[in-house]
N, C-alpha and C positions, 0 to 999 in steps of 0.2 A: 670542466673546472677541476683542477688538481689542488687539494689543500694538504696540510700537514697530517690530516687524519685519513687520507685516501689509502686504501690497501693496494699492494702491488698487483693483486689479481684484478682489481677494478681498473687500475691504470693500464694493464695489459689489454683488457677488452676495449677500453676507450681509445687506445693508441693503435689498434690494429684492425678496426672495423670500417674505416672509411674507404669508399670506392675510388675517389680521385686523390684524396690526401688526408692526412691526419694532423691535427694541430692540438697542442696541449697549452692550455691557459693556466699558469701557475699562480696561485694566490700567495704572494710574498708578504702580505700583511695579515696573516691569519690571527684572528682573535676568537678563542673558543667561546667566550661569553661577553659580548659587547656591552650588555647592560650593566655588568659589574666590573668592568675594567677600570683601571685607575690611571688613565691617560693614554696617549697614543702608543700603539704597538710598534716596536722597531721592525724595520724591514729585514727579512731574511733573504739571503742570496738564493736564487732559484735552484742552484745546484744542491744547496743544503736541504731544501724542501724535497727535491726529487730523491736525494739520498735517504731521507727519512721515510719517504713513501716506499722505496725499494726494501727497506728494512722492516716495514710494517706488513706482516703477512696476516691474511684473514683465513687462511686454510688451516685445517688441522694437520698435525704431524702424524705421518704413518708410523706404525708400531716399530718396524725395523729401523727407521730413522731415529726414533727416540732411543732405541737400544744402542745404536751406534754412538749417539751423542753422549750417553751416560757411561758407556764402557770405556775402559782404558785402551790406549793404543797398543796393539799387539795382543790384547786379551780376547779370547774367544768367548762369546756369550751365547749360551744355548737358550732358546726361548723357553724350554721346559724348566730351566732354573728360576724363572720368574714366578712359577707356581709352586715351588717347593715349600713345604710347611716347616722346614727345619729352622 
């Protein structure tokens, strides 16, 4: 069962471990708290749910990836500069 809160890592494992086939059942009526909802939940297209799952990462970010994301394009970042006391 794939819901809007499934992480992409869990989806990968679920979608790649079948011997004969792999099937994904996508919950398009996800309600995070059914007891406190205020009416019916609108259906979400399965493509939107799957796109949200692919954007939902459960893994930590590697240090070099974090540096790349924070650095400017074309700027060289030395790991030692992260520990400068200046």
